[in-house]
ZASE-582453 format. One line per field, with one value per residue (C-alpha): residue number from 1; residue in one letter; chain; x, y, z. Coordinates in Angstrom, 1 decimal. Last residue first. Example, Ala and Ser with C-alpha at 12.3 -4.5 7.8 and 13.67 -1.06 7.14 Angstrom:
BEGIN
num = (2_1)
residu = (S_A)
chaine = (A_A)
east = (13.7_12.3)
north = (-1.1_-4.5)
up = (7.1_7.8)
***
This chain:
BEGIN
num = (126_125_124_123_122_121_120_119_118_117_116_115_114_113_112_111_110_109_108_107_106_105_104_103_102_101_100_99_98_97_96_95_94_93_92_91_90_89_88_87_86_85_84_83_82_81_80_79_78_77_76_75_74_73_72_71_70_69_68_67_66_65_64_63_62_61_60_59_58_57_56_55_54_53_52_51_50_49_48_47_46_45_44_43_42_41_40_39_38_37_36_35_34_33_32_31_30_29_28_27_26_25_24_23_22_21_20_19_18_17_16_15_14_13_12_11_10_9_8_7_6_5_4_3_2_1)
residu = (S_S_V_T_V_Q_T_G_Q_G_W_Y_D_Y_E_S_V_G_T_G_P_V_V_R_Y_R_R_D_A_A_C_Y_Y_V_A_T_D_E_P_K_L_S_N_M_Q_L_Y_V_T_N_K_A_N_D_R_S_I_T_F_R_G_K_V_S_D_A_Y_L_L_S_G_G_T_W_S_I_T_A_V_F_E_R_E_K_G_I_G_Q_R_F_W_G_M_A_Y_V_N_F_T_R_G_S_A_A_C_S_L_R_L_S_G_G_A_Q_V_L_G_G_G_S_E_V_L_Q_V_Q)
chaine = (A_A_A_A_A_A_A_A_A_A_A_A_A_A_A_A_A_A_A_A_A_A_A_A_A_A_A_A_A_A_A_A_A_A_A_A_A_A_A_A_A_A_A_A_A_A_A_A_A_A_A_A_A_A_A_A_A_A_A_A_A_A_A_A_A_A_A_A_A_A_A_A_A_A_A_A_A_A_A_A_A_A_A_A_A_A_A_A_A_A_A_A_A_A_A_A_A_A_A_A_A_A_A_A_A_A_A_A_A_A_A_A_A_A_A_A_A_A_A_A_A_A_A_A_A_A)
east = (-8.4_-5.0_-4.1_-0.6_1.0_4.9_6.5_7.5_10.9_9.7_8.8_9.6_7.7_4.5_1.8_2.8_1.5_-1.9_-4.0_-3.0_-4.0_-6.5_-5.2_-2.3_1.4_4.4_6.7_4.3_5.3_4.6_4.6_4.3_2.1_3.4_0.0_-2.6_-5.9_-7.4_-7.3_-9.6_-8.8_-11.5_-9.1_-6.4_-4.9_-2.7_0.2_2.2_5.2_7.3_7.3_5.8_3.9_1.6_-0.2_-3.4_-4.7_-7.9_-8.7_-12.1_-14.9_-13.4_-10.8_-12.0_-13.4_-9.9_-9.6_-9.0_-8.0_-8.2_-7.9_-4.9_-2.7_-0.4_-2.9_-3.8_-3.7_-5.1_-5.1_-3.9_-2.7_0.3_-0.4_-1.1_0.4_1.5_-0.6_0.9_0.0_0.0_-0.1_-0.1_1.5_0.4_3.0_6.4_9.2_9.6_10.4_13.8_15.7_13.5_10.2_8.7_6.0_3.7_1.5_-1.2_-2.9_-6.2_-7.6_-10.7_-8.9_-6.3_-2.9_0.9_3.1_3.7_4.3_7.0_7.9_11.0_10.5_13.5_13.2_15.6)
north = (15.5_14.8_12.3_11.2_8.8_7.4_5.8_2.4_0.5_-0.8_-4.4_-7.9_-11.0_-10.7_-13.5_-13.7_-10.1_-11.6_-9.9_-12.1_-11.4_-13.9_-15.9_-15.7_-15.3_-15.2_-12.5_-10.6_-7.1_-4.9_-1.1_-0.2_2.4_3.5_4.4_7.1_5.7_6.0_9.8_9.5_10.7_11.5_10.6_8.1_7.8_4.6_4.7_1.9_2.4_0.4_3.6_2.0_-0.5_2.6_1.1_2.1_1.4_4.1_5.2_6.0_3.9_1.2_2.0_0.0_-2.8_-3.4_-3.4_-5.5_-4.7_-7.3_-5.7_-3.6_-6.1_-6.8_-7.3_-4.8_-4.4_-2.5_-1.9_-5.2_-5.1_-5.1_-5.9_-3.1_-1.6_1.9_1.5_-0.9_-0.4_-2.6_-1.6_-4.1_-5.4_-8.3_-9.6_-8.7_-10.9_-8.6_-6.3_-7.5_-4.6_-1.4_-0.6_2.6_3.2_6.3_7.4_10.4_12.0_13.6_15.6_14.9_14.8_16.9_16.0_14.8_13.4_10.1_10.7_8.3_4.5_2.9_-1.0_-2.8_-6.3_-9.2)
up = (14.9_13.5_10.9_11.1_8.0_8.7_5.6_5.6_4.7_1.7_1.7_-0.7_-0.5_0.1_1.0_4.2_5.3_4.5_1.7_-1.4_-5.1_-6.3_-9.2_-7.7_-9.5_-7.1_-6.4_-4.4_-3.4_-0.4_0.3_3.9_5.7_9.2_11.2_11.6_9.7_13.3_13.2_9.8_6.4_4.0_0.8_0.4_-2.8_-2.5_-5.7_-7.0_-9.1_-11.7_-13.8_-16.6_-14.4_-13.5_-10.4_-8.6_-5.1_-3.8_-0.5_1.1_-0.6_1.2_3.9_6.9_5.0_3.8_0.2_-3.0_-6.4_-9.6_-12.8_-12.4_-14.7_-12.2_-9.1_-6.8_-3.1_-0.1_3.6_5.4_8.7_10.9_14.1_16.6_19.6_17.7_14.3_11.2_7.8_4.4_1.2_-1.8_-5.0_-7.0_-9.7_-9.5_-11.1_-13.9_-11.2_-10.6_-9.4_-8.8_-7.1_-6.1_-3.7_-3.9_-1.2_-1.9_1.1_1.5_4.2_6.6_9.6_9.2_7.7_8.8_6.7_4.2_0.3_0.1_0.1_-1.6_-3.0_-3.5_-5.4_-5.9)
***
């Protein structure tokens, strides 16, 4: 089993930056891709970004391209999400997720991830 713990959320002003972290523990050798999803009030959980085990494949939702950057440090079993130029519409609970299966292309769907963190709140004010 794998446990994921997110941190770094908070309240920021539009245009500001925030860096989220997700620390994985347990059987991390079973983890391949790791990703970030978010869920706003009254909305479905949506894909934000994902990164392969090697860091060679990265995918982003169109809404965050050019503003968010996902990265990982396997030595620390940690994945990051650097968020710049934040907008009020980025407000949501952000969840870290891990996939226990290898995929040629990292998944972008909720069903493609096996482990989830508790989430961290990100609020962007106008």
